[in-house]
N, C-alpha and C positions, 0 to 999 in steps of 0.2 A: 601316655598310655593310662587307661582307666585302672585304678587300683581295685582289685577284686576282694570281696569279703573273705574272711577266714573260712566260713562255711563253704563258699564257692570253691576256694582253693582245695579244701579237703575232698570235695567231690571230684575235682580234676585229677587227683592222685589215684583214683580208682580205675582209670583207663589210660590208654596211650592215644594222645590226640593226633598222632601221625598215622594211626591205623584206621582202616575201614572195617566196620563190624557187620555181621549179619543182623537182621532186624531182631531176631530172638536174643542175641547177645546184648544188643543195645538196650532192649527193654529190661533185661535182668539187671544191667548196670544202673539204669535210671531208678529202679526200685531201691537201690542201695544208696542213692545220693542223700546227703545230709538234708533233713527235713526243714521246712520253713513253717511259719505260723498259719499258713492257709493251704488249701488243696491246690497245688500248682496245675496249670493247664499244660498239656503236652501237645506240641505242634510238630508237624512234618514240614521241613523247609526244602524246596526244590530249586535248583537252577537248571533251567531247561535250554536245550539247544534249538531255540526258535528265534526268529527275528520279530520281536514284539511290535515293530512299527509296520509290519505287514498284516493286514486284516485277515488274510487266509492262513496265518500262522498263530493267531491268538488261541490260547488254550482256556477253555471254560467248560465246567461240568459240575457234577455233584456226586456225592457218595452217601449212602444210607449206612451209618455206623451200626453194626450189629449189637453193640452194647451201649448205644447212646453217646452223647457228647459230655454228659455230666454238667451241662450248662443250661440254665433257664433261658430260653429264647423268647424274646418279645416279638410277636408276629403282627404286622400290619396287613390287613386285607382290604383291597379295593373291590367292593361288591355292592350290589343293590338287590332288592327283591328276594327271590328264593335263595340266591347265592349269599346274600347277607345273613339269612337265617342259618344256612349251612355253615357259614364261617363262625357264627355264634356257637353252634353245636360242637364244632371242632376245637373250640377254645382259643380263637384268635383274641389277641389282647386289644387290638384297635380295629374297627371296621367302619368304612365310610367310602366317600367318593370325592366330590369336588371340595368338601370341607377339609379333607386331609391333604389334598393337593395344595390348597392355600396355606395350611399350617406348615408344610414342608418348605414351600417357597418363602415362608417367613422365618425359617431357620430351625424348625422343630425336627429333631432326628432321634427321638427316644425309642428306637426300635432296632431289632437285630436282623430281621428278615421281612421281605415283602412278597405277598401273593396277590395276583390280580386276575379278575375275570376278563376274558378277551374283549367284552363289550366296553370296558372302561379304558382300554389301552390308548385310545386317542386322547383322552384327557390326561393320562399319566405321562405320555411321551414328552411333554414339556419339562418333566423332572429329570430327564436323562443327564443333564449337566451336573445335577446335584447328587443323584443316586448312583450314576454310572461309576465315577471315580472311587466310590466307597464300596463297590461290589454289591449294591443293593437294588439295582434296577431289575425288575422282574423280566423274565425271558422264557419263551417256550423251551429253549435248549436245556434249562435246568428244571423244567416242570413247574415254574412259578407263575406262568401265564397259562391258565387252564380253566375250563368250565367247571371242573371238579375241584373247587377250592377247598372243600372239606378234606379230601384225600391229601392235597398238597400241604395243608396246615398240619394235619396229623403226622405226616412224614417229617416235617421240620421239627415239630415238638418232640418226636421220638428220637431225633438225633441225625437227621439229614444235614450234611454240610455242603456248602458250595465252594468252588474255587475258581480263580481267574488269574492269569498272569499279569504281573505289573509291567511297568515300562522297561525294566531291565531283563525281563524273561524269568523273573523270580516268581515263586508261587508258595504260599504259606497256608497250611490247612490244619485246623484243630482235629485231634484224633482221640481226645479223652482227658482224664485227670490222673494225677499221680496216685490217688487212692484206689484206682482200678486195679484189678488183679493183673498179673503178668499176661495171662491168657487173653483177657479182655483187651488190654492195650495192644497186644500183638495182633489180634484179629481185626481190631479197629484200624490200626495202621496199615495192615496188609490190604484191607478193603480200599483205603484211600489211595495207596500206591497203585493198585490195580486200576482204579478209576482214572488216575492221572495218565497211566500208560495207555489206556484205551482211548483217552481223549487226544492222543497225538494227531496233529493235523497232517493230512496227506501231503501237504506242501513242504513240511519240515524235512530237511535232509541232514544226514550225518548223525552224530551222537545226540540222542534226544534227552536222556537223563544225564546231564553233565555232572551233577552232584546232588546228593540227598542227605539230609541230616535229620535227627529227631532230638528235640530239646524240651525240657521243662521251662516254664516261664522265668524262673529265678535260679537256674543251674546251667552248667555247660551243655552244649550240644554235642552229639556223637555222630560222626560220619558213618554213613551206610555204604555198603557195596553198591555202586551206582551203575549197574548194568540192568537192562530191562528184564533179563531172565532171572537174575539172582538177588535183586535188591530185597525181595520179600521172603527169601528162603529161611528155613529154620536155622 
C-alpha cells in the first residue's frame, strides 16, 4: 500500500472517510486541508451506472463554470478565411487547417482543447483515433464544431469544461482551484454535477450516479451524497 505523506494524513484526520457529505460540507473541508506549494486543481470524480461499451449509453457534454476553471487553456482552432480571423480575435493559441492535421499525426499535442469549423471536419476526421481517446475530438454535442468559432473559443477560455465517460463508466471533471472561495467552488461544482445529471442517456437504467467525490490534486477525496436529487444540496 502506498505510504501517504504526513501532510496528506493530516488532511485525512479532518473528516470521516466512511461518511458521505453534502457538497457544501465537502468544500468547507477541502479549504481546511493542509496546503501544498502550488494552487491545487479540484476535480469531481463520478462513477456512473452506464454500460460504457454501449454507444447509446456514453455520457458526454460540457459545463460553463460560472467562476472559470483557474486554468490557462491552450486552444487549437481548425479554421480558414473569415473563421480564421474570428479565431484570432477570440484569442485562439493555434489556428490552421491541414498543417495542424499533419503536426498532430506527427505526434504534436501541445493544446488542451480543439474547436473546428464544420467545413474542415472532413479533414479532421482522420484524427479521431488520436484525439478521441484523449477527449479532444471536436463534436457538435459539446459546441466545439460550430460556424461560430469565436463564441466557442471565448467560452472555453472563460472556463467551459468538457466531460466524457471512460471505459469503466468513470468521469472526471475539473471544477476549479483550491484558492477559489468556498462559494465559487460550490457554484462551479454544482454546475458540473447538474450538467452530468442532465447528460444522462435515455438508455441508462437503474442508479445513474453510483458514486461522486470531490478531491484536490494532492489531498484526499471526499465522498458526496450520490443521489441525483441531493448530491448538490447545501
